[in-house]
GULO-312668 format. One record per residue (C-alpha): residue in one letter; residue number from 1; x, y, z. Coordinates in Angstrom, 3 decimals. Each point is the difference from the previous one (the first is absolute). Layout:
<dolums>
DOLUM,type,seq,px,py,pz
DOLUM,A,NUM,X,Y,Z
...
</dolums>
This chain:
<dolums>
DOLUM,type,seq,px,py,pz
DOLUM,M,1,92.783,94.415,11.135
DOLUM,L,2,-2.435,2.493,-0.890
DOLUM,F,3,-1.482,1.824,3.192
DOLUM,H,4,-3.469,1.503,-0.532
DOLUM,T,5,-1.481,2.479,2.216
DOLUM,T,6,-3.572,-0.483,1.251
DOLUM,S,7,-2.651,2.457,1.212
DOLUM,L,8,1.318,-1.096,3.695
DOLUM,E,9,2.992,1.685,1.195
DOLUM,G,10,2.936,-2.566,0.300
DOLUM,V,11,-1.722,-2.990,-1.673
DOLUM,Y,12,1.512,-1.025,-3.335
DOLUM,L,13,-1.023,-2.430,-2.577
DOLUM,I,14,3.186,-1.723,-1.132
DOLUM,E,15,0.315,-1.263,-3.507
DOLUM,P,16,2.993,-2.557,-0.665
DOLUM,E,17,1.848,0.874,-3.307
DOLUM,R,18,0.085,-3.241,-1.603
DOLUM,L,19,2.815,-0.984,-2.260
DOLUM,T,20,-1.783,-2.434,-2.167
DOLUM,D,21,1.265,-2.815,-2.723
DOLUM,N,22,-0.968,-3.063,-1.266
DOLUM,R,23,0.160,-1.720,3.260
DOLUM,G,24,-2.242,2.600,1.678
DOLUM,F,25,1.179,2.777,2.368
DOLUM,F,26,2.212,0.978,2.703
DOLUM,A,27,-0.703,2.866,2.389
DOLUM,R,28,1.121,1.510,3.131
DOLUM,A,29,-2.607,-0.183,2.923
DOLUM,F,30,2.006,1.910,2.629
DOLUM,C,31,3.134,2.454,0.021
DOLUM,R,32,1.139,1.233,3.226
DOLUM,N,33,1.477,3.057,-1.809
DOLUM,Q,34,-3.292,0.893,-1.898
DOLUM,F,35,-1.808,-0.250,3.122
DOLUM,K,36,2.386,2.035,2.260
DOLUM,E,37,0.061,2.716,-2.853
DOLUM,R,38,-3.776,0.788,0.613
DOLUM,G,39,0.316,-0.276,3.873
DOLUM,L,40,-1.919,-3.307,-0.026
DOLUM,E,41,0.422,-2.787,2.442
DOLUM,E,42,2.785,-2.232,-1.090
DOLUM,N,43,0.284,-2.361,2.697
DOLUM,F,44,-2.719,-2.570,0.017
DOLUM,Q,45,-0.193,-2.340,3.101
DOLUM,Q,46,-2.808,-2.467,-0.868
DOLUM,W,47,-1.086,-1.518,-3.264
DOLUM,S,48,-3.276,-1.718,-0.084
DOLUM,I,49,-2.471,-1.805,-2.538
DOLUM,S,50,-3.662,0.446,-0.132
DOLUM,S,51,-1.670,-2.956,-2.139
DOLUM,N,52,-3.523,0.406,-0.745
DOLUM,I,53,-2.232,-2.820,-1.400
DOLUM,H,54,-3.402,2.124,-0.895
DOLUM,K,55,-0.700,2.563,-2.362
DOLUM,G,56,-1.350,2.990,1.822
DOLUM,T,57,1.948,-0.765,3.351
DOLUM,V,58,0.544,3.270,2.194
DOLUM,R,59,3.143,0.549,2.220
DOLUM,G,60,-0.036,3.214,1.750
DOLUM,M,61,-0.014,2.935,0.679
DOLUM,H,62,3.169,-0.490,2.334
DOLUM,F,63,2.647,2.078,1.807
DOLUM,Q,64,2.261,-0.224,3.078
DOLUM,N,65,-0.480,2.507,2.723
DOLUM,L,66,2.692,2.479,0.805
DOLUM,P,67,2.719,-0.114,0.800
DOLUM,F,68,0.004,-3.401,-1.889
DOLUM,A,69,-1.417,1.429,-3.509
DOLUM,E,70,1.848,-1.536,-2.834
DOLUM,S,71,0.966,0.554,-3.627
DOLUM,K,72,-1.209,-2.978,-2.318
DOLUM,M,73,0.823,-0.830,-3.819
DOLUM,I,74,-2.613,-2.080,-1.462
DOLUM,Q,75,-0.008,-2.379,-3.360
DOLUM,C,76,-2.558,-2.272,-1.187
DOLUM,I,77,1.955,-2.904,-1.334
DOLUM,Q,78,-2.946,-2.334,-1.228
DOLUM,G,79,-3.497,1.274,-0.994
DOLUM,S,80,-1.082,3.425,0.565
DOLUM,V,81,-1.168,2.263,2.590
DOLUM,Y,82,-1.714,3.506,0.438
DOLUM,D,83,2.324,1.387,2.620
DOLUM,V,84,-1.214,2.835,2.107
DOLUM,V,85,2.077,2.539,2.201
DOLUM,V,86,-1.713,2.346,2.290
DOLUM,D,87,1.545,3.325,1.504
DOLUM,I,88,-0.572,-0.329,3.659
DOLUM,R,89,2.739,2.936,0.936
DOLUM,K,90,-1.564,2.295,2.533
DOLUM,G,91,-0.084,3.570,-1.512
DOLUM,S,92,1.037,-1.284,-3.648
DOLUM,K,93,-1.919,2.026,-2.878
DOLUM,T,94,-0.792,-3.628,-1.519
DOLUM,Y,95,-1.267,-1.464,3.693
DOLUM,E,96,-2.379,-2.855,-0.762
DOLUM,Q,97,0.368,0.074,-3.606
DOLUM,W,98,0.745,-3.136,-2.057
DOLUM,E,99,1.407,-1.143,-3.139
DOLUM,A,100,-0.051,-3.379,-1.637
DOLUM,F,101,2.529,-1.840,-2.174
DOLUM,R,102,-0.191,-3.184,-2.096
DOLUM,L,103,3.034,-2.045,0.824
DOLUM,S,104,0.391,-3.447,-1.785
DOLUM,G,105,2.225,-2.801,-0.910
DOLUM,D,106,0.038,1.212,-3.459
DOLUM,N,107,0.806,3.679,0.505
DOLUM,H,108,2.671,-0.410,2.687
DOLUM,H,109,-1.018,3.529,1.657
DOLUM,M,110,1.134,0.623,3.709
DOLUM,L,111,-1.646,2.334,2.489
DOLUM,Y,112,2.205,1.685,2.470
DOLUM,I,113,-2.206,1.421,3.047
DOLUM,P,114,1.701,1.934,2.762
DOLUM,P,115,-1.263,-0.019,3.522
DOLUM,G,116,-3.238,2.220,0.452
DOLUM,Y,117,-2.206,-2.252,-2.227
DOLUM,A,118,-2.295,-2.825,0.399
DOLUM,H,119,0.243,-2.813,-2.693
DOLUM,G,120,-2.166,-2.611,-1.474
DOLUM,F,121,-1.010,-1.933,-3.039
DOLUM,Q,122,-2.574,-2.059,-1.714
DOLUM,T,123,0.927,-2.752,-2.253
DOLUM,L,124,-1.364,0.596,-3.779
DOLUM,E,125,0.614,-3.676,-0.714
DOLUM,P,126,0.459,-3.329,1.689
DOLUM,H,127,3.487,-1.070,1.426
DOLUM,S,128,1.480,3.305,0.209
DOLUM,T,129,3.279,0.283,1.898
DOLUM,L,130,1.745,3.097,1.539
DOLUM,Y,131,3.371,0.427,1.179
DOLUM,Y,132,0.480,2.513,2.767
DOLUM,H,133,3.243,1.790,1.313
DOLUM,M,134,-0.545,2.011,3.259
DOLUM,S,135,2.696,1.948,1.851
DOLUM,G,136,-1.324,-1.092,3.341
DOLUM,I,137,-0.881,-3.175,1.781
DOLUM,Y,138,-3.617,-1.190,-0.020
DOLUM,D,139,-1.227,0.593,3.672
DOLUM,P,140,-3.636,-0.938,0.820
DOLUM,A,141,0.102,1.975,2.932
DOLUM,V,142,0.091,3.235,-2.306
DOLUM,Q,143,-1.885,-1.164,-2.685
DOLUM,N,144,-2.885,2.030,-1.037
DOLUM,G,145,-2.353,0.403,-2.699
DOLUM,A,146,-3.406,1.602,-1.466
DOLUM,R,147,-2.762,-1.790,-1.930
DOLUM,Y,148,0.415,-0.518,-3.434
DOLUM,D,149,-3.443,1.611,-0.688
DOLUM,D,150,0.093,2.998,2.551
DOLUM,P,151,-2.173,2.656,-0.939
DOLUM,A,152,2.791,2.341,0.829
DOLUM,F,153,2.262,-0.780,-3.032
DOLUM,K,154,-2.828,-1.107,-2.399
DOLUM,I,155,2.550,-2.530,-2.011
DOLUM,D,156,-1.675,-1.183,-2.957
DOLUM,W,157,0.943,-3.597,-0.070
DOLUM,P,158,-0.537,-1.971,-3.254
DOLUM,F,159,-2.095,-2.919,1.408
DOLUM,K,160,-2.366,1.426,2.660
DOLUM,E,161,-2.244,-3.050,0.764
DOLUM,D,162,1.237,-2.775,2.564
DOLUM,P,163,3.873,0.490,-0.096
DOLUM,V,164,1.954,-2.587,1.598
DOLUM,I,165,1.404,1.535,3.070
DOLUM,S,166,1.646,-1.096,3.467
DOLUM,E,167,-1.849,0.385,3.293
DOLUM,R,168,2.394,2.411,1.211
DOLUM,D,169,-0.459,2.332,-3.013
DOLUM,A,170,-4.054,-0.543,0.217
DOLUM,H,171,0.022,1.075,3.662
DOLUM,L,172,2.324,2.936,-0.363
DOLUM,A,173,-1.419,3.512,1.826
DOLUM,P,174,-1.262,2.784,-2.322
DOLUM,W,175,2.885,2.707,-0.668
DOLUM,R,176,0.228,2.483,2.471
DOLUM,D,177,2.579,3.284,-0.035
DOLUM,E,178,1.700,-1.355,2.974
DOLUM,Y,179,1.278,-2.801,-1.878
DOLUM,A,180,1.633,2.622,-2.387
DOLUM,L,181,4.018,-0.133,0.374
DOLUM,D,182,1.825,3.116,1.007
DOLUM,L,183,2.899,-0.151,-2.099
</dolums>
């Protein structure tokens, strides 16, 4: 696996190293030793699937409050998404900055996100499916989020008009510094 650093500390774009032949390819999707060597979470407690029917669907920007902040590893296994990570770490030199990545069922890239970041995505095509590995167990009592279109972040989404979004995400409160995680 190839671990590519990003502009956000601790966030990695992971590219599988493919062994290709006439049948297709084989690639390692996770190796505890490679994660451990980099000081990354290697003990994922929950795996989830996000199935999205429509192009332009937005989910996010989600995170869990302290002390339940979690690491995530995301992979798009069908379709494609514009995956966004926002730094919400109090005092960070990249606080409120974001970076986006194209994850797809074709490129098989994965995104590793440590605690202290909000995460969301927008589907670039219909029937896009993501696979999540999380270091913590989802707890609705500690879930939190920021609006996908919050002016504090100025995220440049591919499809700006009429995104498909949940009621919960549509009614998230505007971002305030007091939501920042003190890690």
